[in-house]
N, C-alpha and C positions, 0 to 999 in steps of 0.2 A: 477759746476752745471749750468743748464739753469736758465733763468729768474732772473739773478742777475744784479743789476746796477753797475756802475763803483765803487761806494763807497764800495760795498762788495768785488769786485774783487781786489782792490788795498790794502786791509788790509793784512798785512804780517803774515803768519802762520809759526812758527818756533818751534823747540824743546826748552824746558826751559833752557837747558844747554848752548844754544847759545844766550841768552839774552845779549844785550849790556848794558853797564853802561849808566845811564841817569843822567843829571844834576838835582840836586834838585831845585825845584822852591821855592825861598826864601819867607818865610812867609806863604806858603800854608801848609795845613794839610789835611789828609784824613778824609772825612765825610762818615759815614754809616747812611743811612736813610731808615728804614723799612717803606714801604707804605702799608703793609698788612702782614698777616701770623702770627701775634702775638695776644694774647688774645683769639684766636679761631683757630680751625682746618680749614685749607684751605686758599685760596686767598693769596698765597705767592708771594711777590714781594718786592725786596730790591734794592735801588740805592746806588752805591758806587761812590763818587765824589772826584776828586782831580783836582784842578785848573780848566781848561776848559773842562775836560773830565768827563762824567757820563757813567758808565756801569751799566746796570740793570740785576739783576739775577732773572729769572723766571717771569711768568706773569699769575697767576692762578685765579681761581674763587672759590667760596664757595657755598655750598648748603644752602638754606634759613633756618632760625630758625623757630621754631613752631609758633611764633607770626607774621611771615611775610606771611600773608594769600594771596594765589594766586600767589606768587612770584616763578619764575622758578629757578633762581640762582642769585648770588650776585657777583659784580665785584668791584675791588678796584678803588678808586678815584685817578686818575693819573694827577691831576691838576699841581702838582709840576713839573712833567716831561714835560707837555705841555708848561708851562711857561719857561722852560729851554731847549726847544727843540734843540737849536743850540749846546748845550753841549752833548746831548745824542748820544753816538757813536755806541751803539748797545745793543742787548739783548743776554745774554747767558742763556741757559735753561739746568737745571740739569737732568731732566728726563720727561717722557711723561704722568704723571698723571694729571687729570683734575685740581687739585689744584695748578698745576705749569704751565699748558699750556692753560687752559680753557678760559682765558681772552684775548688771543692773537687776535682773529678775531675782537674784539670790541676795544681794546686799540689801535691796529694798524690802525684804521680808522683815528686817530688823530696823531699818532706818528709812522711814517713809516721809520724805520731804519733797518739795517741788523740783522738777527737772526743767531746765531751760536749754534749748538748742535750736538749730536751724531746721528747715522744713523736711528735707530728706532724712537727716539724722533722726528726727523725731518719728518719722514714719517707720523707720527700721526698728527703733526702740519700741514703738507701739506693737509691731509684729511680735516682738519677744514677750511683751507684757500680756498680749492676748493669748499666746501659747501657754503662759503660766497662770491664766485667769486672774491677772492683776490689773487689767486695763481700767477697771472702774475705781480702783483704790489709789493709784499713784497719780498725784497732781502733776500737770505738765503745761508748758507754754512754749509755743513756737515764737522765735524771735527773728528779726531781720538784721542784716549786717548794718552796723552803725548804731543799733540799739544799745542802751546801757541799762542793766538791771541793778536795782538798789537792794542791797542786803543789809542795811543798817550801817555798820562801820565800813563795809566793803561794797564797792560798786564794780560791776564787770561789764566791759564793752566788747561786743563781737566785731571782729575785723575780718574782711574777706581775704582768704588765701586760696591757693591751689594745692591739690593733692591727687592721689589716685582714686579718690571718690569725691563726688560733688558735694557742695555745701560745707566744705571744711572751713574752720574758723580759727583765727588766732584770738587771744584775749588780752585786753588791757585791764589790769586789776588795780583799781584805785583805792588807796587806804590813807588814813591820816598820817601814816608813817612813810608814805611814798608810793610811787607807781611801779608795778611789775608788769612786764610783757611776757606772755606765754605763747610761743608760736604754734603749739600743737604740732602735728605732723604736717609738713608743708614742702612745697617746691615753688620756685619762681617760674611761672609759665605765662609768657606774654601772649600766647595764642591758644588758649584753652579750647577744648572741644565744645564745652557748654558753659554759658555764663561769662562773667567778667574775669579779667586778670587780677592777680593779687593786688591789694590796695596799698601799694608802696607809699603813695603820698600820705596816707593816714599814719603809717609807721613813722615817717619822717616828722609829721606834725607832733605826734606824741613824744618823739625823741627830742624835739626842740624845747618842749615844756619840761623835760627832765625825767629820766627813767632811773629808778633805783636799781632794778635787776632785770636781767633777761634770762628766761628759761627757754632754751632753743633746742630744737630737734637735732639729735646727734647721729641718726641712723647712717647717713652717708658722709659723716665728717672725715672719714679716711680717704674719700675720693676727691681728687683735684678737679678743677674745672667747674662747668655749669651742668645742671641736669637738663636733658633734652626735653622739648615740648612733647606732650602727648600726641599732638597732631602728626608728628613724624611717623608714628606707628601706622597711621591711616594710609600713608604712601606705601608702606611695606605691604599692608593687606591688599591694596590695589594690585601691586606687582604679583603677589602670590595668587590672587584670583585670576589674573591674566595668564600667568605662566602655567598654572595647573587647571586649566579650563575643562579638561576631560577627566578629572578625578573628583571623588567626593572629598570635601574638606571637613576636618574635625579640629576645632580650635579650643584649646584648654586655657582658661584664664581664671582669675579670681572673680567670684560672683559679685563682689562689691565694686569692681572696676567698671562702673557703668559707662564711662566715656569710651573704654575699650570695646565694650559690647556695641555701643552706638556706632563706632567706626566699622565694626564687622558688618552690622546691619546696612550701613551706607554702601560698603563694597558689594555686599550680596545683592542689594537692590540694583546697583549699577551694572552688575554682570548677570542679572536675571536668575538669581538663586533664591530658594526658599530657606528661611532660617528656623532652626529648631533648637530650643533651649532644653538642656538636660542637666539634672542634678537638683536636689531639693532646694539648696540655697540659691542656685542660679535662677530657678523659676520664681522663688519668693522675692528676691531682691529686685530683679529686673521687672517682675510684675508690679511691684510697688512703685518703681521708678516710672514705668509707663503710666500707671494710674494717676500720678501726681504731675505728669507732664515733663519729666526729666529725661525721657527717651522718646525720640520721634521714630515711629515705625510706619513706613508706607503701607497702605492697605494691601492685604493679601500676601505680605512678606512672611509673617510668622505662621508656622504650622506646629501642630502637636506631634509628640513622638509617635502616636498611633497613625498619624497621617504620613509619616516619613516614607513608608514603602510605596506610596502612591506616585512618587516622583522619581525620575532617573537619578542615580547617585551623583552624577556630575552637575545636577541642577539643585543640589542641596548643600547646606553647610550646617554642621552641628556644633553649637557652642556649649561647652561642658565644663563642669568642675573637674578637679583632679590634677591641676597643674603642679601640685606639690607632691604627687605620688601617694596621697592618702589612700590607705588600703580599701576604704569603703566608698571612696568617691567614684563618680560615674566612669571616668576614663580608666581608672585602675581595674574596675570590673570588666570593662570592654576588653582591655589588654589581656586579662586572664580568661577571657571567653566565659565570663560569669554573668554578663548583662543579659537580661531577659528579652530585650527588644532591639539591641544594636549589636551587630557582629562585625568586627574589623575584618576587612577583606584586603588581599594583596592589591596594591595600587592606591589605596587610601592615603591621603596626605594629612598627617597629624602636625599641628602647629602648637608649640608650647609658647604661649604669649605671657611669659613670666620668667623670672629667674628663681632658682631654688632658694628658699629661705635657709640660712645656715642650720645644718643638722638634717635637712631633708634631701641632701644630694644623693645619698645611696638609694632612697626610695624612688626618686625621680629616675635614676639610672636603671633601676630594675624594671620600671614601666617601659622605658625606652627600649630596653633589650627585648621585652616581651612583644612590643609592637614591631620591632625589626624582624623578629623571628617569624611573625605572621607574613611579613612582606610589605609592610606599610613604610612610607617615607616620612621621616620625622624632621621637622624644621625648627630651629631655634633662632637663627640669626636675625637681628634687627626687628624682632616681633615684640619687643618689650622696652619700655623706658621706666625708670624709677619714679616713684611718687615723692621722693625725699630730696632735699636740697644737698648738693655737693658743696665743696669748700668755698667756691667763689660766691655762691648764693648765700651761704651762711655769713660770709664777710659783708655782703651787701646789707643784710638785716642788721648786723652789728653796727655798721657805719651809719645807718639811718636812725637806729634807736639810741645809740651812744649810752649804753648802760654803765652805771658805776660798778656793778657786780655782775659776773657771768656765772650762770648755774646750768651746765649742760644736763639735758634730760633725754629720755627715750633712747635707750641703747644699752649694749653691754659695756663693760668697763673700758675696753679698747676704744669704743666709739666715744665715750665720754671724755677720755683723755685726749683723743684726737681733736675734739672740739675745743678743749681747754688750750691746746697748743695753738689753734687758730685764733682764739680770743687773745692769747698772750702776744701773738704776732701783730695784732692790731693795736697794741699799746695798753691793754688792760693789765694792771699790776698782778703779778702772780698771787699775791695775798688776797686779791679781790675775786679770785676764781675758786669756786667751791664745787668739788666733785663729791656729791653726797651718796650715802647708802640709804636704802629703804629704812625708815624709822628715825633717821636723824631729824632733830629739831633745829632748824637754822633760824636764829633770831637776827633780824636785819634792820638797820636804820641808816640814816645818812652818816652818822658818826662811825659806826662799825658794824661788822657782821661776824657772828661766831656760832658754832654748834654748841648748844647749851644742854643737850641731853638726847635721849632716845626713847621712843615709844614702842609699844609692842607691834611687831609686824611679822609676817610669815606667809605661808601658803595654806589654803584650804583646798583639799583634794576632792574632786567630784568623780564618783564612780557610779554610773547608772543613775539611780534615784537617790543615792546616798551622798550627802553633802557634809564633809568633815568627819565621816565615820571611819575613814581610812587614814591612818597616821603613819609615822615613820616605822613603827614596829611591824605593821602589816606589810608595808612596802619591803622591809628587810626580809620578811618571811617569803614574799613573792619572789624576791631576788634569789634567795636560797633555793626555793623550789625550782626556779628556772635554771639554776646553775648545776645543782647536784641531786635534785629529785627528793623523794620522800620514802621512808620506810615506816610502815605501820605495823606495830606489834600488838597482837590481840591475844588475850588469855582470859580464862573464866575462873573465878574463885567462888567457893561455897560460902554462903551467908553464915555469919557467926564464927565458923571454924577457920575460915581463910584457906581451906584445903583446895589445892589445884585440881580443877575438874577437867579443863581442856586447854590446849595450847602449851606453850606459846606458839602462835603461827605468825609468819612474817609475810607481808604483802608490800611489794616495792613498785613505785612508778617513777620513771625518769632517772633511775639510779643505774641499773644494769639490765641487760637483756636476760630475762630469767632462764630461758632455755640453754643459754651458753654460760651460765654462772651458777649452776646447781651446787657445785662444791662450796663456793663462797657463801651462798645462802644457808647451806646446811651448817657450816661452821658458825655463821652468825646466829642461827637458831640455837645451837648448843651454848653459845656465849650468853644469850638471853636466858636460857634455861638455868645456867649456873647462877646468874644474878638473882633469878626468882627464887630458886631453892635456898640460896644463901639468906635471903630475907625471911623466908618461911621458917628455916631452921632457927633463926634468931628471934622468932615470934614477932616479927614486925607486922603490925596491923594497919599502919598508916599507909594508904594507897599512894599518896603523893611521894613518900619516901621510896616505895617500891618502884614507882615510875622513874624517879631520879636515878636509882641504881641501874635500871634497865638502860636508860638513855646514856649514862656515863660509860657503862661497860661496852654497849654496842657501838657508841660513837668512837671510842678508843680503838676497838677492833677494826671497824671500817676504815679509819684513818690509816692504821698500820698497813692494811692490805691494799688500799686503793688510793690513798692520799686525797680522798674526797670527804666532804662533810654534808651528807644529806640531812634533811630535816627528819627527826625521829619522833614518831607520835605513838606512845604506848596507850593502849585502850584496855581497861580492866572491866570486865562485866561480872555481875553478881548473880549467882543462881541460888534459888531456895533449896534446902535439903529435902 
């Protein structure tokens, strides 16, 4: 590929069967260090360290929690990698979801090493790098399933798996201390829409040679049974297209679920409908997939949003973002009648081809209620299957790989513990199952495994163009503002003499409705006046002390009268005599 420095070009790519024996480094042991992706959904990033080599798996972001007011998304703290930059040989990426690639444009401003991944995943990464003007500076290499990348003491093989996005890979990580298998996000799909089924024979072959540890996707570890094939959704779409042949169809799904969009296109072509893609991420991702040949679109099927009104509604299907109720996503704007080019009409059929991510249920419900009020029909049933393995599929991977140690990854604590129970049911000793927390350093060998320490981890908050400039104190201030509002106290003191020239005046926002609380605000003003005069009578000239007196007295008064604690912001202005 173009735009690769020598460091990327000289890395040796070979088939796993051709690996040469390497001398063991005496005294060294493999260290597994999750820097994110545990205790929560998203922000997946894990470092594998042996001797002087560190290989990093994935580099994701997470969506903000409800109490992170105003935050756009969350990045992992990569201080450990920055401090050990000379050891970091490269990043290997399992697939193209945001929780696995979303952090790359930000992390790679400080850690610029080669990226290795499969074709579609690399294309999505390159879209991000181009947006951030980093395409020329970040070395990259596309790999094929079965390739092994040599990172010195560590070699990484890419293994074909299935997921809700194409080109997903599991990893076999070979070190002198033993072999580790990392499943990435996966499911066992024997009839995928695109490409081959998961390479179970390769998992079995690696397992027969001996596997030290398995890091396995835990997202669906609580669910019994097998995960359904993606192709089952295609039959559902055919039924919906047939049953609602006289209605306009609007289907909301994840932009990254390319196989889902392919099946919508297949059904639309079969029933003579035009397909319109809406939503920035939907247009970008599907456009990229079409460009590299991962989506097959019959000629004349795709139309633009501006062309939509040229066709009868019953001859169109709109594929849009917004299946999770995101406020700025296309479907949410349509439901609120804020979309500039699409208006929901009574009789429209809206299909949610996804399940709400935990925490998004209320937002999705709000969008559904808005659509129902307009008169649209909303469908959920059978229009989605998961991209993650359920318990029986997890058991299959464990049975093939036969690891000595089990390390559940990718999920909240309940998911990790559910997979630990599955591993224990398969005969793995409880002492060989490790539920890690972000930052734990797990030292692992054939003889034993133990947590030997902890490295710095945490979250970097992104708000607009600011990366890391919003911390816990700012978030707490935003929470206080959202809960109890603010009272601004303004007064003017004369320069040199500190004589009160104007004020104090009180301005409140989000605290009380001023017109109905005049008596309360008058008493509050008198309380501030008393505090100011008390300071001036004592010849206090330090403005910070005056502000503290104002805040203490006013806060106490407001609490006694309202049981609220608004933010209080005293402002003292200076006037020349």
